[in-house]
C-alpha positions in Angstrom: 95.3 9.2 57.8 94.3 5.9 59.5 93.4 2.7 58.0 89.7 2.6 59.7 86.6 4.6 59.7 84.9 5.4 62.9 81.2 6.2 63.7 82.4 9.8 64.0 84.2 9.7 60.7 80.9 8.3 59.3 79.1 11.1 61.2 81.1 13.7 59.5 81.0 12.1 56.1 77.0 12.1 56.3 77.1 15.7 57.5 79.1 16.8 54.7 77.3 15.0 52.0 73.8 16.3 53.1 75.0 19.9 54.1 74.0 19.3 57.8 75.5 19.8 61.1 77.8 17.2 62.7 75.2 16.6 65.3 72.7 15.8 62.6 74.9 13.6 60.9 75.7 11.7 64.2 72.0 11.3 64.8 71.5 10.0 61.2 74.2 7.3 61.9 73.0 6.4 65.3 69.6 6.1 63.9 70.5 3.8 61.1 72.7 1.6 63.4 69.9 1.2 65.9 67.3 0.5 63.3 69.6 -2.3 61.9 70.5 -3.6 65.5 66.9 -3.6 66.4 65.8 -5.5 63.0 68.6 -8.3 63.7 67.4 -8.5 67.1 63.6 -9.0 66.0 64.6 -11.7 63.5 64.3 -9.6 60.5 66.7 -9.6 57.7 68.3 -6.3 56.9 68.7 -5.7 53.1 70.9 -2.7 51.8 70.5 -2.8 48.0 73.8 -2.3 46.3 75.7 -2.7 49.9 74.7 -6.2 51.2 72.5 -8.1 53.6 72.7 -8.6 57.3 71.0 -11.7 59.1 70.8 -12.8 62.6 72.4 -16.3 62.6 72.2 -18.6 65.8 75.0 -20.6 66.7 74.6 -23.8 68.9 76.2 -24.6 72.1 79.6 -26.5 71.3 82.7 -27.9 72.8 85.8 -26.1 72.4 89.2 -26.4 74.2 91.4 -24.1 76.2 94.3 -23.2 74.1 96.6 -23.0 77.5 95.2 -26.0 79.3 93.9 -28.0 76.6 90.9 -28.6 78.9 87.7 -29.0 77.3 85.1 -26.2 77.7 81.5 -25.4 76.7 81.0 -22.5 74.5 77.6 -21.0 74.9 75.1 -20.7 72.3 74.9 -17.3 70.9 73.5 -15.3 67.8 75.7 -13.6 65.5 75.4 -11.1 62.7 76.2 -12.6 59.4 76.8 -10.3 56.4 76.7 -10.8 52.8 77.9 -8.3 50.5 76.1 -7.3 47.5 77.3 -7.8 44.0 77.5 -4.1 43.2 79.9 -4.0 46.5 81.9 -7.1 45.3 82.2 -5.2 41.8 83.1 -1.9 43.4 85.9 -3.6 45.8 87.2 -5.4 42.8 87.5 -3.1 40.1 
């Protein structure tokens, strides 16, 4: 057993929990991930009750350093996904 769960593993878990085919499980996982990505891209907050909240967070352009040469470089502005776990998830992880 590995220390990570892949998208295919999630699809297999969903299909076994719902009694559907692996293809249907993969479709469900792909649909959920696509909906989350679209929501974040549209600037919406994705709130999954009991699991957590995802928000798109804009990070402004900033100065950084090349670790090899020490030369200053500009890091471009970008949008990142920020995840905040729900209390239920924190409680489940911590006992």
